N, C-alpha and C positions, 0 to 999 in steps of 0.2 A: 506494498499500500503505499511507502514512503519515496511517491514520486517526487517530494519538495519538503526541504529541513523542515524541522519538528519547529524551528523560531519563524519561520516562513508561515504556518500553518496556524501558528500561534497571533501571527500579524495580521494576516487576515480576519483570524474570526474575531478579535478584538478593534479591527475595524467596521466589524459589521453590528449592528443593533439586529438581535434576533427577532424584538419584535417587529423591526421594520421588514424584516426576511420573510418572515412568518404572515405579518400582513396581508402580503401581495398574493396568498393565496387561503388567508383565512380569517375571517371577521372577529376580530377580538375585543373585550370588553374590560377596563380594567376595574378588579374587585380587588381590596385591598394593596398589595404590595405585589399581586401577578397580573398576568391577564388570562382571562377564560375565554373558551369560543367552543364551537361544536366539530369532536375530533376528525380531519380528514381520513385517517385509516380506520374508522368504522364507523356505523349508524348509530348515532343516537340521536335524541332531541332534547336532553339536558344536559348542556356546557359541561363537559369533565377533561375538557382540553386545556393543561396549563401551559402559560409560557412566563418564563420568569426574567426580567431585565438584567436583575443583580447577578442573578448564576449564569446566564446567557445560555439557556438551557429550556426544552420543551419537554412536558411529560403528559400522558393521559391515564387517570386515574382510572379510565374502564377499561382498555384495552393494554396499557400497558407500556404502547409506543411512547418513543423518549432521544432526547440526545442534544444536542446542537445542529448551530444553522447550518450545516456540513453534512449530517446525517437526515435532516429534514428533508434536503434537495432529494438525498441518495435517495431517501423513502419516498416522497411525493411524485418525484418526476424520474426515480427509478435511474438517476442519474449514475456512472460510477462516482469513486471519490474523486481523481484529478477534476474530472468535468465539473463537479459541485464547485470544488475548490477553485478552478478555474473562473466560475459565475460570480462566486463572493467576489473574487479578487477585481474582478470586472466593473463590480458596484462599489469598488472603495476604492475604484483606481490605482490597483496596487499594480506593477507590470511584474510577473511571473518568468524566472527565466526558463528560458526553451530548453525543453526536455528532449535531453541528449538518444535518441534510439539508435541500436544495432543498424548497419545496413539490411537485416533481412525483415528487422522488426518496420521500418523506413516503407519499405517494400510491401509488406502487410498491410500496413497502415496504409498507405498510398492506393494500393487495392482495394482496400475497403471502401473508403470514400468515393471513390471511382464507380464502382459497384452501385451506390447509394445513389449517386448522380444520373448513373443511366436509368436508374429506376423511375427518378422521380422523372426525368427528361420521359421516359415512355408512359407513364399514368397520366402525364400533359398529354402525350399525342394521343393515347386514347380516350379519357375524357374529350378532347376538342373530336376527333372521330363520331362520336357517341351523339353528335348535335350539328353534322354536317349532311349532307345529302344521302351519302353512303350509310347516314347509320340508322337511318329511320328506321330498317329491321328491329333493331338493338335497343332503340327506342319504342317500339310500340311494344316487344316483349316486356320493358319495364312498365311501363301505361300499365299494361293491360294486366299485369301482376300488383296494380293498385298504387305504385310507387310515386310521390307527389317530387316536383321538382328539386325543392329543398332538402328531401333526404337521400335523392341523386347527387345530387350536389355534396353534403354533408360525406358521405362516403364517396366520392371522386368516382362513380359508377364510370364506364368506359363503354368503346365497341371495337374491335378490330376487323379488318373488314375483308371482304373475300380472297384477294390476294395475298397468296401464301409467301410472298418479301415485302410487302410493304412496308413494313413494322424497319424488318432490316436496312432497306436500304435509306430509310429517312435517319436512322442510326447512325448509319454511316455516312451519310450528311454534314451530321450533325460532329463529326471526328472520331468518331470511336472505331480502334481495330479491330479487327476479326478479333484477334487474341485475348482481350477482354470481351468482348460481346458472345464466344464461349463460354463466359466463364459468370456468364449474367443469367444464365438458365432463360432466356429472352429467343435465343436463336438455334440451331445446330446447323451445322457447316459442311459440307457437302464438295467433294472435289469437281464430280461431274453436275450435282445442278446450282453449285453455290450456297448461298446463305440463306436458309427459309426459316420464317417466322414459330415458333411453338405453339403461337397463340393467332389462331385465325377465322374467321367467320366467328367469331365469341364475342358474346357483351364478358365483360370484365370487371373484374371484382380487385381494386388494390388493396393488398394487404401490407399495415401499417405494424411496425411494432410498438411497444407502449410510450415512444417518444417521438410517435408523431412523423418517422420515416416509414416511406414504402418500402418494404424489403423482399413482397415478392408479386404474385396474383393468381388468381383463381380465373377459370373461364369457363361457361356454359355455351355449348355450340349451337348454332341457331340452327333447325330444321333437323335432319336424319345424321347421324353422324355419333363417330365414336372415339374417344369416351365422351361420353355428356358432360362430366365436369374432369376438367383438369387443371392442376396446379403446376405453380411451380416446381423446379427440380431442387432439392438439397445445394445452396451455395452460401459461399463465404460469411452470406449474411443471412440467410435465410435458413432455422432451422426448424420443420415443422412441429418436433415436437417440445419446443419451449415458447411457443408462440399463439396465441388466440385470438381468432378475427373480432374483433371490435372494442377488446381490451384496452385501447387506446382511449376511448370513449368509457367505457365502461367503470374504467378505474376512478375515475373522476366524479360516478353518480351517488347522489344522494341515497337514493332506492334499496331496501333491503338486502341484505346478499349479494350474489350473482347469480344469474340465469344463464346454464349451461345447457346449448342447442348442438343441432346435429347440422345446418345448413347456414349457407350466409344467408339465402333470402329468409329463412326464420329471425335470424339478426337481424335484418336491415326493417322486418317486419313489424317485427317487437318495439325498435326504438321509434319508428314512426308514429306507434300507438303509444308511448310515452315509457316504454320499458329499456330507459337508456341503461341499464345493467344485465342487456344480453352477449354473452359471446357465445364463440365457436370454435372447435378444432377444424384441421386446415388440413381436410380429407387424411386424415389419419386417426388410429386408435387413441384413446386419452392415455396418455402417459405421467406418471412421476413424474417430469421435468413439466406437465400444463398442473398438475397438482400443486408444484410450491409455487409456480405463479400465481397461483389465485390466490395459496396464503397471504401473499404480499398486502393482500388488499380486501379480502374478507375470511370471516368464518363460518358463513353458510353459503351451501350451495346449491340451488334448485335444479334437480335435472327434467329439464322439460324437451325429452325427447319425440323420435316418433311412436306413434301408438301401436307400429306394427312388429311384429316377432323380431326385428333385425334392430328396432328404437329399444326394445324390453333388455335384448341381449347387453348393447351399449350401455344400457345403464346398467346392469348387472357388472361388467367390466368398471365400470367407474365409480360406485360406490366403495369399493375396498381400498381405491388409490388416494380416495377424497378423504376417506377415513386415515388411513396412513398417515395423511397430512397434516391431522388435527384439526378436521373440516367436516362440518356436522352437514349432514345432506337427508335433503326431501326431494322426493319423486311429484311432478304435476303432471295429472292427467290431461290426456287431448284426446280421448275416447268423448265422442266418437269419429272425431276429424285426424286428420292424418299426421298433422304437424302445426306446431306454433303458427306458421304461415296463414295454412288452410284455417284454423279457428279463428285469430282474429278477423279475418277476411267475413268469417261469415257470423261468428258471437261480439264480435269487439273488445274493449278493452278493458268494460266494465266484468263482463264474463269470463275476460282471461286471470283479471285480479279476485276472483272469486276462488278459482280454480289453485291460486299459487296460495290463496288464502285455506285451501283445505288441501294444499301438499300432502302425500303418506311420507310418516317417517320411514326411513332406506331400510331399516331393519324388517316393517312389518308390509314395504315393499315387498322384500327378498321372499319372505315367508310367503306372501300372496301370489307370488309366483311359482312357489315351492307348490303351494296347493294345488295346482294344475296338473303337477305329477303322479298325484295321487287320487284313488278312488274314494270319497270320503264317505260314499254309501255303504261302503264294505267294513265290514269291522278291521278285518285283517288290513286294510288299506289304511285306515283312519287310525290304528295302530303302528302300523311304518311309520305315517306322516307327523307323529305325534313324538316318536324318536329322533324323527330328522330336525325336527322344529326343538326337538329339549337338545340335540349335539349342537344346535347352531346358537342358543344361548349360552352355550358352555362360553364361547368368544368373548362376554363379558367376563373384568377379572374383579369388581367389585362387586359386592354382595349386593347391593341398594339397588344397583342398575337391572342384576340377573332380575333381581325378584319384581322392579317394575315391567320390563318385558314378558316375564309368565304371569304377571294378572295381568297384561294387555291382551299375549296372546290365549291364556284363559277364557275373557270375558269374548273374544270374537268367534272361539270357537268350540264353547261351552265343553269347556274342561273344567274341572274342580282345581283351583290357583293348589291347592296342597297335595292333588295327585301330581299335577306337572311339576311342582317343585321337588317331590320326591323323584321322581323320572329323572329332571335336572342331575343332582345330585348320585343317585346310582351311577349314572351313566359316568359323571365327570369323577366318576372314585374308581370307577370297575376300568378307566382309557387310562386311569395313572395322571388323570389331570390333575387332582390332589388340591387344587388351587381354593374351591368350594368348599372341601371338607376341612382346610388349612382355615377356610376365613372362617368358617363356623366357631372353628374351636379357637383360635389365636387369634380372632379381628381384632378384637379388645386391644392385647398387648401391641397390634402391630399401627392402632389409630392412637395408642399413647405415644408409642417410639415417632410416628409422622408428625404429631404436635407436640413432642419434645424438640425435634430437628425444628418445626415451623418456630416455635417459640426463640431459637436460638437468633437463626436467620434473622428476625423479626428483630433482635434486642441489636443484631449487627447493624442490620438496616438506620434505625433508629437512631444509631449513636454515631453514625454518618450523617443523616441529615442534620441533627443536633449541630455536629461541632463544623459543618457548612453555615447553618442558620446564628448560631452562635458561638463564635470565633477564640472566643475568652472562655468556655470551654476546656479547649485544651491543657490549657495551666491546669486546669481543677483534675482531671482525669488521668493527664500524660504519665504522672507518678506511678498510675497503676493500670492502665492498659496501654497496650503500642501495635502497632499492624500485624503482630505476630501473634496475638490476641483473636485475631480474626481467621477462625479454622477456615472458610470456605475457601477455594484458593483467587476466585475470582474478585471475594469480597477484599480479601488480603492486599490485592495487589494495588485494587481502590483506596484502599487506607493507605499502602505506604506513600501511593503519589501522594495524598492528600497531607498527610502528617507530613512531607518533606516540603511540599510549599507551604504549610503553616512556617518551619523552618524556616524557610525562606525570605516569608513575610509577607505573601502574598495568595491568597485561595484561588482558584481558577479550576472551578467541577468542570467547564463546558473541553478544557484542553484535558485531562484525564480520558474524557470517549474517545477521544483522537489518538488515543493509547494501543485502542484495539479496532483489529481490523472485523471481525464478524459483526454484521448485524445485529445478531442474537444477545453478543457479549453487551454493545454497545446501547442496547434497548435494559439490558438488564443496567447495566450500568447508573445511567439515568435511573430506574429503579431506585437504587440503593442511594441514591441524593433527593429524593422526592416520598419518604416514607412518609403515612399520616402521624407526627406529632403526637402525642398523647393531650387530648382535652382534658385540661387538669388546672383548674380557677385559683388555688393561693400559690406562693410562692413556697409553703409546705411541702404542697402536693406534687408540684414540681420536680424540687430539690427529692424526695423520694424515690419518684417516678427514675430522678437519672441514677440514683444511688442503687437502685434494684436492677438496673439496665449494667450498669458498670459490674458489678457480682455476679450477674446472670453470664457475662459474656466473660468473663477472669474465671469463672466456676468451671464455664464449658471449656477453656483453654486449655486447663488442667487437667480435666478429664480427657481429653483428646492426647493432650502431649503423652499423658499416662499410655493412652491406648496403644500406641506406636513409637513408643519411646525403645528402644535400641539397647539390649544391657549391659553394653560397652560401652555406652556412653554416659562417661560420669557427670562429664559437664552438664550434660542435660538434663541427668538426676537432681545434682544439684541445684541447679534453674529452681527444677519442680520441689524440692523439698523448701525453698525460698520463697516460692510464692504459695506455696500451702500454709504456711505460717505467714507470708502478708496478706492472707484472706482473711485472718483474727483484726489483723489491725485495720481492713478494707471495713470491716463492720463497725466501725467505731469511728469512722471517719463520717462529717457535716461537708454536703457538697452546697457552696452558694451557686443559686439560678436565679437570677433576673430575669 
């Protein structure tokens, strides 16, 4: 990540007010010492997105998104680290040193830029063709599908006419040589026939990445011809498994969740009807790459696939991939219509919203599909079905979640919840699953252990936030706890940086975030500095809370080091003995918090 020096990054951050940067994208209102607005990273009605001018950081108490001005641009604009730094440097009028790239890296960067340029040129060409005399066939197709001029412009829809080398000749006239055109995926080159267009006699759907750059195209043939739909091949700038059609618009939608469709026209029809949160995969099966991309922008996905068997299979493939990524999945029924496009044209937006509101839980949808594989009017078939459902319920590790699904399935299929619960536990134990049985026996102990761990982490988060909010506390707690007492690796690194900053005379939590490369780490670090401080009224209560927090951190530190102490580590043993004695003194200390 270190394209620029730490000093330069710090200069860029300190030269930009994070409130000004985020205000360009989010409406903020001052409340106390912070600014609040609706979080741009998840859907909410009550503002929980906080921006601190003093800390130069943002944090959402709803979804946990957080960071500094650089990470905001990386998350909101899907920019790379260097791109975000360059944007902020430009705002502040800071000249950045030119990055020295290797010869190979420079060639690749130049080639990538040229391919993006070619795609942009082609998109403009297709767009113009649709609106000319030769584009009447394509325009008639879009109009007959119910698309307005506004939505056609929004998605940059175009047309490639019947001549199979028209675009090739045009691009050559623009100065692009065969070698780069071959790699663009727009043409094929043949020694006998010369250059031929990949797309001809087709309506064109430009494919954008999340930064609104044209990276590929989809085309539907006019009249008879195969294949009916054609997509750009994989290129240096186009990876089907890591891009989604319409996401450049949907990622900024204020609607709840993301609507996942199968086709371009489904996405466009939904956007025209006001559902600007619709996306589709690009002529390929849904992949973990797609799920990871969606996870950046939503926690909930509605599968709104075709109602035929192929659409059902597509939903069944997508559901586990989305769940694995930590996304909640629901399934929208299109019956009796074929797809969202047909549904919208027949019933309208209000009816479609009703279908979204009635979307099926993904697990219950999977069970419903399984139902069709068994003869429920036959006792043997019904028994096999219940066993299959019980096996499926075992995928849930949490006892509460298993019980909730047992109850839901029992109510739907008229079986006693206790009977189904017994069957689930029997199958789980017999298969060596064990988790269900262990949860029944030792769930209480596990919960206690988890609560204890959560309590320790909360104390450490609380202390880091306190130290930022009230730097004078360093003098109070410094003699008793230090960075080494923060037992979580990430927390310890953050504490080391914070204590070092205090020693240097300047606290700058936003700078600490830039030390970490991974987005998940940056998000967690921001959370460390935004723990909810205890709402206590009197000074005595605040002082008591601080002392309890220090004691909890120190006690956990001693226990942690005792468990991990090497037998030959005499110095570590001496430190432990000293700290244990120090705990007795710490019990008598009176902290002062104003």
